[in-house]
C-alpha positions as CSV (number, residue, x, y, z in Angstrom):
1,M,33.7,-13.8,-43.6
2,K,30.4,-12.3,-45.0
3,K,29.1,-12.0,-41.2
4,I,32.1,-10.3,-40.1
5,I,31.6,-7.6,-42.6
6,L,28.3,-7.4,-42.7
7,F,28.8,-6.8,-38.6
8,L,31.6,-4.7,-38.5
9,S,29.5,-2.4,-41.1
10,A,26.9,-2.4,-38.8
11,V,29.4,-0.8,-35.9
12,F,31.4,1.7,-37.0
13,L,30.4,3.9,-34.5
14,F,31.4,7.3,-32.7
15,A,30.1,7.9,-29.9
16,L,26.4,8.9,-30.5
17,T,26.5,11.2,-33.3
18,P,28.7,10.4,-36.6
19,P,30.4,13.1,-38.8
20,K,28.9,12.7,-41.7
21,E,32.4,12.2,-43.6
22,F,35.6,10.1,-41.9
23,S,38.9,8.6,-43.1
24,A,41.1,6.4,-41.2
25,K,43.5,3.5,-41.6
26,F,43.0,0.7,-39.4
27,V,45.0,-2.5,-38.1
28,Q,42.7,-5.6,-37.5
29,T,43.5,-8.7,-35.8
30,V,42.1,-11.7,-35.0
31,K,42.9,-13.6,-32.6
32,S,41.5,-17.9,-32.2
33,Q,43.5,-20.4,-30.0
34,D,46.3,-21.2,-32.3
35,Q,47.0,-18.3,-34.4
36,T,46.7,-14.6,-35.0
37,I,46.0,-12.9,-38.3
38,T,46.5,-9.6,-39.0
39,Y,45.0,-7.0,-41.6
40,K,45.4,-3.4,-42.3
41,G,44.1,-1.1,-44.2
42,D,41.9,2.5,-44.8
43,V,38.2,3.1,-44.3
44,Y,36.1,5.9,-45.5
45,K,32.7,6.8,-44.3
46,K,30.0,9.4,-46.0
47,G,26.9,9.4,-44.6
48,E,25.4,5.5,-44.1
49,E,27.9,4.1,-47.2
50,I,31.2,2.8,-45.4
51,V,34.0,1.6,-47.7
52,W,37.0,-0.6,-46.5
53,K,40.3,-1.2,-48.4
54,Y,42.6,-3.7,-47.3
55,T,45.6,-3.5,-48.5
56,Y,47.7,-6.5,-45.9
57,P,47.9,-9.5,-46.1
58,T,45.9,-9.2,-49.6
59,E,44.0,-6.5,-51.8
60,K,40.2,-6.7,-50.9
61,T,37.8,-3.8,-51.1
62,I,34.7,-3.9,-49.2
63,W,32.0,-1.1,-50.0
64,I,28.7,-1.1,-47.9
65,K,25.9,0.8,-49.7
66,N,22.6,0.0,-50.7
67,K,24.1,-3.6,-50.5
68,I,27.3,-4.8,-49.5
69,Y,29.7,-5.6,-52.1
70,I,33.0,-7.5,-51.7
71,Y,35.9,-7.7,-54.3
72,E,38.6,-9.5,-54.1
73,P,40.9,-9.4,-57.3
74,D,43.2,-12.3,-56.6
75,L,39.6,-14.6,-56.8
76,M,38.9,-12.1,-59.7
77,Q,35.5,-12.2,-58.0
78,L,32.7,-10.0,-56.7
79,T,30.4,-10.6,-54.3
80,I,27.4,-8.9,-54.0
81,A,25.3,-9.7,-50.4
82,N,21.8,-7.9,-49.3
83,K,22.5,-5.6,-46.0
84,K,20.9,-7.4,-43.1
85,N,22.4,-5.6,-39.9
86,A,20.7,-2.6,-38.3
87,T,21.4,0.8,-39.4
88,L,24.6,2.8,-38.3
89,N,21.6,5.3,-36.5
90,E,20.1,2.7,-35.3
91,I,23.2,1.5,-33.6
92,L,24.2,4.8,-32.0
93,K,20.7,5.3,-30.6
94,K,21.7,2.1,-28.6
95,A,25.5,2.9,-27.5
96,K,26.2,3.6,-24.1
97,K,29.1,5.0,-22.3
98,I,30.7,2.8,-19.2
99,K,33.2,5.1,-18.2
100,D,35.7,7.8,-19.0
101,D,36.6,6.7,-23.1
102,L,34.5,3.3,-23.5
103,Y,31.4,2.5,-24.5
104,E,29.2,-0.5,-25.5
105,T,26.5,-1.4,-27.7
106,K,25.0,-4.7,-29.1
107,V,24.3,-6.1,-32.2
108,D,22.6,-9.5,-33.3
109,N,23.6,-10.7,-29.0
110,K,26.9,-9.4,-29.5
111,T,28.5,-6.9,-27.4
112,I,30.8,-4.6,-29.0
113,Y,33.3,-2.2,-27.3
114,F,34.6,0.8,-28.5
115,I,37.0,3.5,-27.2
116,Y,36.1,7.0,-28.4
117,D,38.2,10.5,-26.9
118,K,37.4,13.0,-29.7
119,T,37.4,10.1,-32.4
120,L,37.2,6.3,-33.0
121,K,40.3,5.1,-31.8
122,K,39.6,1.4,-31.5
123,L,36.3,-1.1,-31.6
124,Y,36.7,-4.9,-29.9
125,Y,34.5,-7.9,-29.7
126,T,34.7,-11.5,-29.8
127,D,32.7,-13.1,-32.9
128,D,30.8,-16.1,-33.2
129,L,33.7,-18.7,-33.4
130,G,35.4,-17.3,-30.2
131,N,37.9,-15.5,-31.7
132,K,39.1,-12.2,-30.4
133,V,38.5,-9.2,-33.1
134,E,40.5,-5.7,-32.2
135,I,40.6,-3.1,-35.1
136,K,42.4,0.1,-33.8
137,F,42.2,3.1,-36.0
138,F,44.8,5.8,-36.4
139,D,45.5,9.1,-38.7
140,Q,41.8,9.9,-38.3
141,K,39.8,12.7,-40.5
142,N,36.4,14.4,-40.6
143,S,36.8,14.2,-44.3
144,A,36.6,11.5,-47.2
145,P,37.3,10.8,-51.0
146,S,33.9,10.8,-52.9
147,D,36.1,8.6,-55.5
148,V,36.6,5.4,-52.9
149,F,32.6,5.4,-53.2
150,K,32.5,4.1,-56.5
151,L,32.1,0.6,-57.4
152,N,35.6,0.0,-59.2
153,Y,36.3,-3.3,-60.1
154,L,37.5,-5.3,-63.5
155,A,34.7,-5.9,-66.1
156,D,35.6,-9.9,-66.7
157,V,35.7,-10.8,-62.7
158,D,32.9,-14.2,-61.3
159,V,29.6,-12.2,-59.9
160,V,28.4,-14.1,-56.7
161,H,24.9,-13.1,-55.3
162,E,24.4,-13.7,-51.5
163,N,21.3,-13.3,-49.8
């Protein structure tokens, strides 16, 4: 899961120049040979910071700042990990338009495709396990509320540090 989160933080793309602020609802599907899992939530971007707030099927908040913070209230756990992927700006420099509104970029030997038509509509890729991952964005705005970027979790959670 940590690799996917690092990967998603690195591929939050907006054509060639990201807006300073962005927010949207998202639906993420992960398809394996045997099953499909669907996640829903909201995503926010301000500068280089990104927050993924998952609301379905369980609650989870991922803050991507100088480090990655993953808060899972059902588990009463906060995981803190170092960022290892390229920055958003580095990835944007590599993005190439394939045709019309379809773009691609490569991160850690993965090819990520995204559809951008005046705003980010969808991104998709195949993960390390061969799962097909697709994230569709809707209700996009070029703004984000400041309070979602503050780390917000219960004080008595278990804190796990990963490298």
